[in-house]
PDB file of the backbone (N, CA, C, O) and the ligand in Angstrom, with CONECT records:
HET     ZN  A 101       1
ATOM      1  N   MET A   1      26.313   7.021  -4.235  1.00  0.00           N
ATOM      2  CA  MET A   1      25.723   6.338  -3.065  1.00  0.00           C
ATOM      3  C   MET A   1      24.896   7.314  -2.241  1.00  0.00           C
ATOM      4  O   MET A   1      23.806   6.986  -1.772  1.00  0.00           O
ATOM      5  N   LEU A   2      25.430   8.512  -2.075  1.00  0.00           N
ATOM      6  CA  LEU A   2      24.692   9.493  -1.282  1.00  0.00           C
ATOM      7  C   LEU A   2      23.379   9.870  -1.959  1.00  0.00           C
ATOM      8  O   LEU A   2      22.355  10.040  -1.297  1.00  0.00           O
ATOM      9  N   ALA A   3      23.419   9.999  -3.295  1.00  0.00           N
ATOM     10  CA  ALA A   3      22.220  10.374  -4.026  1.00  0.00           C
ATOM     11  C   ALA A   3      21.161   9.280  -3.910  1.00  0.00           C
ATOM     12  O   ALA A   3      19.977   9.570  -3.734  1.00  0.00           O
ATOM     13  N   ARG A   4      21.596   8.011  -4.009  1.00  0.00           N
ATOM     14  CA  ARG A   4      20.646   6.904  -3.939  1.00  0.00           C
ATOM     15  C   ARG A   4      19.981   6.853  -2.562  1.00  0.00           C
ATOM     16  O   ARG A   4      18.780   6.611  -2.452  1.00  0.00           O
ATOM     17  N   GLU A   5      20.770   7.083  -1.524  1.00  0.00           N
ATOM     18  CA  GLU A   5      20.206   7.029  -0.182  1.00  0.00           C
ATOM     19  C   GLU A   5      19.200   8.151   0.048  1.00  0.00           C
ATOM     20  O   GLU A   5      18.273   8.023   0.848  1.00  0.00           O
ATOM     21  N   GLY A   6      19.404   9.258  -0.673  1.00  0.00           N
ATOM     22  CA  GLY A   6      18.504  10.390  -0.512  1.00  0.00           C
ATOM     23  C   GLY A   6      17.189  10.192  -1.247  1.00  0.00           C
ATOM     24  O   GLY A   6      16.173  10.785  -0.885  1.00  0.00           O
ATOM     25  N   ILE A   7      17.209   9.347  -2.294  1.00  0.00           N
ATOM     26  CA  ILE A   7      16.006   9.173  -3.111  1.00  0.00           C
ATOM     27  C   ILE A   7      15.145   7.997  -2.639  1.00  0.00           C
ATOM     28  O   ILE A   7      13.922   8.106  -2.561  1.00  0.00           O
ATOM     29  N   ALA A   8      15.789   6.888  -2.331  1.00  0.00           N
ATOM     30  CA  ALA A   8      15.065   5.659  -1.994  1.00  0.00           C
ATOM     31  C   ALA A   8      14.028   5.819  -0.871  1.00  0.00           C
ATOM     32  O   ALA A   8      12.885   5.400  -1.056  1.00  0.00           O
ATOM     33  N   PRO A   9      14.372   6.397   0.269  1.00  0.00           N
ATOM     34  CA  PRO A   9      13.399   6.515   1.370  1.00  0.00           C
ATOM     35  C   PRO A   9      12.157   7.299   0.966  1.00  0.00           C
ATOM     36  O   PRO A   9      11.055   6.999   1.426  1.00  0.00           O
ATOM     37  N   VAL A  10      12.329   8.297   0.113  1.00  0.00           N
ATOM     38  CA  VAL A  10      11.197   9.121  -0.306  1.00  0.00           C
ATOM     39  C   VAL A  10      10.231   8.299  -1.160  1.00  0.00           C
ATOM     40  O   VAL A  10       9.015   8.371  -0.981  1.00  0.00           O
ATOM     41  N   GLU A  11      10.789   7.510  -2.100  1.00  0.00           N
ATOM     42  CA  GLU A  11       9.937   6.704  -2.976  1.00  0.00           C
ATOM     43  C   GLU A  11       9.210   5.630  -2.175  1.00  0.00           C
ATOM     44  O   GLU A  11       8.025   5.378  -2.395  1.00  0.00           O
ATOM     45  N   VAL A  12       9.919   5.003  -1.252  1.00  0.00           N
ATOM     46  CA  VAL A  12       9.309   3.958  -0.441  1.00  0.00           C
ATOM     47  C   VAL A  12       8.182   4.527   0.420  1.00  0.00           C
ATOM     48  O   VAL A  12       7.108   3.937   0.541  1.00  0.00           O
ATOM     49  N   ALA A  13       8.456   5.690   1.014  1.00  0.00           N
ATOM     50  CA  ALA A  13       7.463   6.297   1.881  1.00  0.00           C
ATOM     51  C   ALA A  13       6.219   6.714   1.100  1.00  0.00           C
ATOM     52  O   ALA A  13       5.103   6.719   1.621  1.00  0.00           O
ATOM     53  N   HIS A  14       6.451   7.068  -0.186  1.00  0.00           N
ATOM     54  CA  HIS A  14       5.314   7.504  -1.013  1.00  0.00           C
ATOM     55  C   HIS A  14       4.476   6.316  -1.452  1.00  0.00           C
ATOM     56  O   HIS A  14       3.248   6.390  -1.464  1.00  0.00           O
ATOM     57  N   VAL A  15       5.146   5.199  -1.820  1.00  0.00           N
ATOM     58  CA  VAL A  15       4.427   4.022  -2.315  1.00  0.00           C
ATOM     59  C   VAL A  15       3.770   3.253  -1.174  1.00  0.00           C
ATOM     60  O   VAL A  15       2.615   2.837  -1.266  1.00  0.00           O
ATOM     61  N   GLU A  16       4.540   3.073  -0.086  1.00  0.00           N
ATOM     62  CA  GLU A  16       4.000   2.314   1.027  1.00  0.00           C
ATOM     63  C   GLU A  16       3.035   3.164   1.842  1.00  0.00           C
ATOM     64  O   GLU A  16       3.428   4.174   2.426  1.00  0.00           O
ATOM     65  N   GLY A  17       1.790   2.759   1.879  1.00  0.00           N
ATOM     66  CA  GLY A  17       0.810   3.490   2.667  1.00  0.00           C
ATOM     67  C   GLY A  17       0.473   2.715   3.920  1.00  0.00           C
ATOM     68  O   GLY A  17       1.207   1.804   4.304  1.00  0.00           O
ATOM     69  N   ASP A  18      -0.610   3.058   4.552  1.00  0.00           N
ATOM     70  CA  ASP A  18      -1.033   2.324   5.733  1.00  0.00           C
ATOM     71  C   ASP A  18      -1.542   0.941   5.347  1.00  0.00           C
ATOM     72  O   ASP A  18      -1.455  -0.008   6.127  1.00  0.00           O
ATOM     73  N   GLU A  19      -2.071   0.841   4.138  1.00  0.00           N
ATOM     74  CA  GLU A  19      -2.611  -0.435   3.686  1.00  0.00           C
ATOM     75  C   GLU A  19      -1.982  -0.833   2.352  1.00  0.00           C
ATOM     76  O   GLU A  19      -1.787   0.017   1.482  1.00  0.00           O
ATOM     77  N   PRO A  20      -1.663  -2.117   2.184  1.00  0.00           N
ATOM     78  CA  PRO A  20      -1.118  -2.581   0.908  1.00  0.00           C
ATOM     79  C   PRO A  20      -2.242  -2.707  -0.117  1.00  0.00           C
ATOM     80  O   PRO A  20      -3.402  -2.885   0.254  1.00  0.00           O
ATOM     81  N   PRO A  21      -1.906  -2.617  -1.407  1.00  0.00           N
ATOM     82  CA  PRO A  21      -2.933  -2.760  -2.441  1.00  0.00           C
ATOM     83  C   PRO A  21      -3.573  -4.134  -2.387  1.00  0.00           C
ATOM     84  O   PRO A  21      -2.907  -5.128  -2.101  1.00  0.00           O
ATOM     85  N   CYS A  22      -4.849  -4.185  -2.660  1.00  0.00           N
ATOM     86  CA  CYS A  22      -5.563  -5.466  -2.686  1.00  0.00           C
ATOM     87  C   CYS A  22      -5.003  -6.325  -3.824  1.00  0.00           C
ATOM     88  O   CYS A  22      -4.898  -5.845  -4.952  1.00  0.00           O
ATOM     89  N   PRO A  23      -4.640  -7.586  -3.552  1.00  0.00           N
ATOM     90  CA  PRO A  23      -4.085  -8.466  -4.583  1.00  0.00           C
ATOM     91  C   PRO A  23      -5.118  -8.852  -5.638  1.00  0.00           C
ATOM     92  O   PRO A  23      -4.765  -9.308  -6.725  1.00  0.00           O
ATOM     93  N   ALA A  24      -6.371  -8.669  -5.316  1.00  0.00           N
ATOM     94  CA  ALA A  24      -7.422  -9.060  -6.261  1.00  0.00           C
ATOM     95  C   ALA A  24      -7.798  -7.923  -7.210  1.00  0.00           C
ATOM     96  O   ALA A  24      -7.901  -8.135  -8.419  1.00  0.00           O
ATOM     97  N   CYS A  25      -8.003  -6.714  -6.670  1.00  0.00           N
ATOM     98  CA  CYS A  25      -8.476  -5.614  -7.511  1.00  0.00           C
ATOM     99  C   CYS A  25      -7.509  -4.434  -7.536  1.00  0.00           C
ATOM    100  O   CYS A  25      -7.683  -3.511  -8.332  1.00  0.00           O
ATOM    101  N   GLY A  26      -6.484  -4.454  -6.667  1.00  0.00           N
ATOM    102  CA  GLY A  26      -5.482  -3.402  -6.697  1.00  0.00           C
ATOM    103  C   GLY A  26      -5.848  -2.156  -5.919  1.00  0.00           C
ATOM    104  O   GLY A  26      -5.087  -1.188  -5.906  1.00  0.00           O
ATOM    105  N   THR A  27      -6.994  -2.164  -5.276  1.00  0.00           N
ATOM    106  CA  THR A  27      -7.407  -1.005  -4.491  1.00  0.00           C
ATOM    107  C   THR A  27      -6.526  -0.831  -3.263  1.00  0.00           C
ATOM    108  O   THR A  27      -6.280  -1.792  -2.534  1.00  0.00           O
ATOM    109  N   ALA A  28      -6.049   0.389  -3.027  1.00  0.00           N
ATOM    110  CA  ALA A  28      -5.164   0.652  -1.894  1.00  0.00           C
ATOM    111  C   ALA A  28      -5.891   1.410  -0.791  1.00  0.00           C
ATOM    112  O   ALA A  28      -5.261   1.989   0.095  1.00  0.00           O
ATOM    113  N   ALA A  29      -7.204   1.402  -0.848  1.00  0.00           N
ATOM    114  CA  ALA A  29      -7.989   2.100   0.161  1.00  0.00           C
ATOM    115  C   ALA A  29      -7.935   1.339   1.489  1.00  0.00           C
ATOM    116  O   ALA A  29      -7.678   0.135   1.504  1.00  0.00           O
ATOM    117  N   PRO A  30      -8.176   2.033   2.595  1.00  0.00           N
ATOM    118  CA  PRO A  30      -8.182   1.381   3.907  1.00  0.00           C
ATOM    119  C   PRO A  30      -9.166   0.225   3.946  1.00  0.00           C
ATOM    120  O   PRO A  30     -10.217   0.261   3.306  1.00  0.00           O
ATOM    121  N   LEU A  31      -8.804  -0.818   4.721  1.00  0.00           N
ATOM    122  CA  LEU A  31      -9.667  -1.984   4.817  1.00  0.00           C
ATOM    123  C   LEU A  31     -10.918  -1.675   5.633  1.00  0.00           C
ATOM    124  O   LEU A  31     -10.897  -0.817   6.515  1.00  0.00           O
ATOM    125  N   VAL A  32     -11.993  -2.370   5.337  1.00  0.00           N
ATOM    126  CA  VAL A  32     -13.227  -2.244   6.099  1.00  0.00           C
ATOM    127  C   VAL A  32     -13.450  -3.565   6.815  1.00  0.00           C
ATOM    128  O   VAL A  32     -13.752  -4.578   6.184  1.00  0.00           O
ATOM    129  N   ASP A  33     -13.302  -3.552   8.130  1.00  0.00           N
ATOM    130  CA  ASP A  33     -13.417  -4.777   8.926  1.00  0.00           C
ATOM    131  C   ASP A  33     -12.468  -5.859   8.418  1.00  0.00           C
ATOM    132  O   ASP A  33     -12.816  -7.040   8.400  1.00  0.00           O
ATOM    133  N   GLY A  34     -11.274  -5.452   8.008  1.00  0.00           N
ATOM    134  CA  GLY A  34     -10.263  -6.420   7.563  1.00  0.00           C
ATOM    135  C   GLY A  34     -10.455  -6.882   6.143  1.00  0.00           C
ATOM    136  O   GLY A  34      -9.744  -7.778   5.687  1.00  0.00           O
ATOM    137  N   ALA A  35     -11.408  -6.289   5.420  1.00  0.00           N
ATOM    138  CA  ALA A  35     -11.659  -6.697   4.044  1.00  0.00           C
ATOM    139  C   ALA A  35     -11.491  -5.517   3.092  1.00  0.00           C
ATOM    140  O   ALA A  35     -11.636  -4.363   3.497  1.00  0.00           O
ATOM    141  N   CYS A  36     -11.187  -5.805   1.829  1.00  0.00           N
ATOM    142  CA  CYS A  36     -11.065  -4.766   0.821  1.00  0.00           C
ATOM    143  C   CYS A  36     -12.393  -4.025   0.698  1.00  0.00           C
ATOM    144  O   CYS A  36     -13.462  -4.632   0.621  1.00  0.00           O
ATOM    145  N   SER A  37     -12.294  -2.690   0.683  1.00  0.00           N
ATOM    146  CA  SER A  37     -13.521  -1.881   0.629  1.00  0.00           C
ATOM    147  C   SER A  37     -14.135  -1.902  -0.763  1.00  0.00           C
ATOM    148  O   SER A  37     -15.271  -1.463  -0.942  1.00  0.00           O
ATOM    149  N   ASP A  38     -13.398  -2.408  -1.755  1.00  0.00           N
ATOM    150  CA  ASP A  38     -13.908  -2.400  -3.128  1.00  0.00           C
ATOM    151  C   ASP A  38     -14.494  -3.740  -3.524  1.00  0.00           C
ATOM    152  O   ASP A  38     -15.630  -3.803  -3.994  1.00  0.00           O
ATOM    153  N   CYS A  39     -13.712  -4.850  -3.335  1.00  0.00           N
ATOM    154  CA  CYS A  39     -14.180  -6.163  -3.778  1.00  0.00           C
ATOM    155  C   CYS A  39     -14.575  -7.067  -2.610  1.00  0.00           C
ATOM    156  O   CYS A  39     -15.191  -8.114  -2.809  1.00  0.00           O
ATOM    157  N   GLY A  40     -14.213  -6.651  -1.378  1.00  0.00           N
ATOM    158  CA  GLY A  40     -14.639  -7.411  -0.213  1.00  0.00           C
ATOM    159  C   GLY A  40     -13.713  -8.562   0.162  1.00  0.00           C
ATOM    160  O   GLY A  40     -14.029  -9.339   1.063  1.00  0.00           O
ATOM    161  N   LEU A  41     -12.571  -8.683  -0.518  1.00  0.00           N
ATOM    162  CA  LEU A  41     -11.639  -9.760  -0.198  1.00  0.00           C
ATOM    163  C   LEU A  41     -11.068  -9.575   1.209  1.00  0.00           C
ATOM    164  O   LEU A  41     -10.645  -8.474   1.563  1.00  0.00           O
ATOM    165  N   GLN A  42     -11.052 -10.629   2.004  1.00  0.00           N
ATOM    166  CA  GLN A  42     -10.515 -10.557   3.350  1.00  0.00           C
ATOM    167  C   GLN A  42      -9.007 -10.464   3.293  1.00  0.00           C
ATOM    168  O   GLN A  42      -8.339 -11.343   2.748  1.00  0.00           O
ATOM    169  N   LEU A  43      -8.460  -9.367   3.875  1.00  0.00           N
ATOM    170  CA  LEU A  43      -7.012  -9.151   3.859  1.00  0.00           C
ATOM    171  C   LEU A  43      -6.442  -9.106   5.268  1.00  0.00           C
ATOM    172  O   LEU A  43      -5.235  -9.268   5.443  1.00  0.00           O
ATOM    173  N   GLY A  44      -7.251  -8.897   6.241  1.00  0.00           N
ATOM    174  CA  GLY A  44      -6.739  -8.743   7.594  1.00  0.00           C
ATOM    175  C   GLY A  44      -6.853 -10.020   8.389  1.00  0.00           C
ATOM    176  O   GLY A  44      -6.463 -10.058   9.556  1.00  0.00           O
TER     177      GLY A  44
HETATM  178 ZN    ZN A 101     -10.118  -5.739  -3.599  1.00  0.00          ZN2+
END
């Protein structure tokens, strides 16, 4: 249990960024005016 608690937060913090991946193209780059910077899908 102790080992799991030590690993989980690190993986979550690494995967979860400021922006979630775009559901259309998978780009995890910051949004531009609330839209995906790659395909332009509105996410915000
Ligand atoms: Zn996109």
